[in-house]
C-alpha positions as CSV (number, residue, x, y, z in Angstrom):
1,M,119.5,75.5,128.8
2,A,117.5,77.8,126.4
3,P,114.0,76.8,125.3
4,S,113.4,75.7,121.9
5,T,112.2,78.2,119.3
6,S,110.8,75.6,116.8
7,S,108.4,72.8,116.8
8,T,107.4,70.1,114.3
9,V,103.8,70.3,113.4
10,T,101.3,68.5,111.2
11,L,99.0,70.7,109.2
12,N,96.0,69.1,107.5
13,I,95.6,71.2,104.4
14,N,93.0,70.6,101.7
15,G,92.7,67.0,103.0
16,E,96.5,66.3,103.1
17,K,98.7,66.0,106.1
18,H,102.0,67.8,105.9
19,T,104.6,67.6,108.7
20,L,107.1,70.2,108.9
21,S,109.5,71.9,111.4
22,V,108.7,75.6,111.9
23,D,109.8,78.6,113.8
24,H,107.2,79.2,116.5
25,R,106.7,82.8,115.0
26,T,105.9,81.4,111.5
27,T,102.6,82.4,110.4
28,L,100.2,80.0,108.7
29,L,100.5,82.3,105.5
30,D,104.2,81.9,105.4
31,A,104.1,78.1,106.1
32,L,101.7,77.7,103.1
33,R,103.5,79.9,100.6
34,E,107.0,79.4,101.6
35,R,107.2,76.0,103.0
36,L,104.5,74.1,101.2
37,D,104.3,76.1,97.8
38,L,100.5,76.7,98.0
39,T,100.9,80.2,96.4
40,G,97.2,80.7,95.9
41,T,96.9,82.4,99.3
42,K,98.2,85.9,98.8
43,K,100.2,88.1,101.2
44,G,98.6,91.5,101.1
45,C,99.2,93.8,104.0
46,D,100.6,91.3,106.4
47,Q,98.6,92.9,109.2
48,G,95.1,91.2,108.9
49,Q,93.6,94.3,107.1
50,C,93.0,93.3,103.6
51,G,91.7,89.6,103.6
52,A,94.1,88.7,100.6
53,C,95.4,85.8,102.8
54,T,91.9,84.5,104.0
55,V,91.7,80.7,104.2
56,L,89.3,78.5,106.0
57,V,90.2,76.9,109.4
58,E,87.6,74.4,110.4
59,G,85.3,76.2,107.9
60,R,85.7,79.7,109.5
61,R,87.4,82.5,107.7
62,T,90.8,83.2,109.1
63,V,93.4,85.8,108.0
64,S,96.3,83.4,107.7
65,C,98.9,86.2,108.2
66,L,97.8,86.6,111.8
67,Q,97.5,82.8,112.5
68,L,100.5,81.2,113.7
69,A,101.2,77.7,112.1
70,V,101.7,76.1,115.6
71,A,98.2,77.0,116.5
72,A,96.7,75.5,113.4
73,E,98.1,72.1,114.0
74,G,95.6,69.4,113.7
75,R,92.8,71.7,112.5
76,E,91.4,71.3,108.9
77,I,92.8,74.0,106.8
78,T,91.2,74.8,103.3
79,T,93.1,77.0,100.9
80,V,91.7,78.5,97.6
81,E,93.5,75.3,96.0
82,G,91.2,73.1,97.9
83,V,87.8,74.6,97.5
84,A,87.0,72.9,94.1
85,E,85.0,69.6,94.2
86,G,87.0,67.1,92.5
87,G,87.6,68.2,88.9
88,R,84.8,70.8,89.1
89,L,85.2,74.4,90.2
90,H,83.4,75.4,93.3
91,P,80.2,77.2,92.6
92,V,81.8,80.4,94.1
93,Q,84.8,79.9,91.8
94,Q,82.4,79.4,88.7
95,A,80.4,82.6,89.6
96,F,83.5,84.7,89.9
97,L,84.6,83.6,86.5
98,D,81.0,83.9,84.8
99,L,80.4,87.4,86.4
100,D,84.0,88.8,86.2
101,G,84.4,89.1,90.0
102,F,88.0,89.9,89.7
103,Q,90.1,92.3,87.7
104,C,93.9,91.9,88.5
105,G,93.0,88.7,90.6
106,Y,95.3,89.3,93.5
107,C,92.6,89.4,96.1
108,T,90.4,86.8,94.3
109,P,91.8,83.8,96.4
110,G,90.9,85.5,99.7
111,Q,87.6,86.7,98.3
112,I,86.6,83.2,97.3
113,C,87.5,81.5,100.4
114,S,85.7,84.4,102.4
115,A,82.7,83.8,100.1
116,V,82.5,80.1,100.6
117,A,82.3,80.9,104.3
118,V,79.8,83.6,103.9
119,I,77.3,81.3,102.1
120,E,77.6,78.7,104.9
121,E,77.3,81.4,107.8
122,H,74.3,82.8,106.1
123,A,72.6,79.4,105.5
124,A,73.3,78.6,109.2
125,G,71.4,81.8,110.2
126,W,74.3,83.7,111.7
127,P,73.5,87.6,111.6
128,S,75.6,90.3,110.4
129,A,75.8,93.8,111.6
130,V,73.1,94.9,109.1
131,T,70.7,91.9,109.9
132,D,67.3,93.5,110.8
133,D,66.0,90.4,113.0
134,V,68.9,88.7,114.6
135,R,66.5,86.4,116.8
136,P,67.5,82.8,116.1
137,E,63.9,81.8,115.3
138,A,64.0,84.4,112.5
139,G,66.1,82.2,110.4
140,P,68.5,83.4,107.8
141,P,67.9,87.0,106.7
142,P,67.4,87.7,102.9
143,L,70.9,87.6,101.4
144,T,70.5,91.2,100.1
145,P,73.5,93.1,98.4
146,E,73.8,95.0,101.6
147,E,74.2,91.8,103.7
148,I,76.6,90.4,101.1
149,R,78.6,93.7,101.3
150,E,78.7,93.7,104.9
151,R,79.7,90.0,105.3
152,M,82.4,90.4,102.7
153,S,83.7,93.7,104.1
154,G,86.9,92.3,105.5
155,N,88.3,91.5,101.9
156,L,89.5,94.5,100.0
157,C,89.8,94.8,96.3
158,R,92.1,97.6,95.0
159,C,90.6,97.4,91.7
160,G,87.2,98.0,92.9
161,A,85.4,94.9,91.5
162,Y,83.0,95.0,94.4
163,T,79.8,94.8,92.4
164,P,80.6,91.7,90.4
165,I,82.0,90.2,93.5
166,A,78.7,90.6,95.3
167,E,76.7,89.4,92.3
168,A,78.9,86.3,92.2
169,V,78.4,85.5,95.9
170,A,74.6,86.0,95.6
171,R,74.6,83.6,92.4
172,A,76.5,80.9,94.3
173,A,74.3,81.3,97.4
174,A,71.2,80.9,95.2
175,Q,72.7,77.7,93.8
176,A,73.6,76.4,97.2
177,R,70.0,77.1,98.3
178,T,68.5,75.4,95.3
179,G,70.8,72.4,95.7
180,A,69.9,72.1,99.5
181,E,66.2,72.4,98.7
182,E,66.5,69.7,95.9
183,A,68.5,67.4,98.4
184,A,65.8,67.8,101.0
185,A,62.9,66.9,98.5
């Protein structure tokens, strides 16, 4: 008897559970786009090189073209369709709009998902390759343009909108810090 080549999985996407039968080789990207009609996540290179397909899995950035759908079962997945907070745009989305952090828009969903994670990673004190002081007690490094560019480097923009993308990430991060400080007070 030949082994089965498909499985039934339940994917928790943007707070909703979706049960579907998938071939074991189906990527999370293809399950999102082709099976669940969540087309905000884009297929770029299909090799994990461009970041257009970036989604959040358990809050961490993941290139969904390299993630198998069966491996994502039971994990919390957030796509660009799920980053908005109720009827309000996420601060990253609003900053991208306000500062023209997009041109053709193809890479924008992946850029936005990545930026949401970058802000959370930075606030948690995670260092990057350009962080000067990586000691945990040093706390989060200043979120300089160099830090932002390094942290966002896995997301390519063929139009070259990198300057407004970095500005949008900086604005959204500043808003997040202000919100956190007000909540603590």
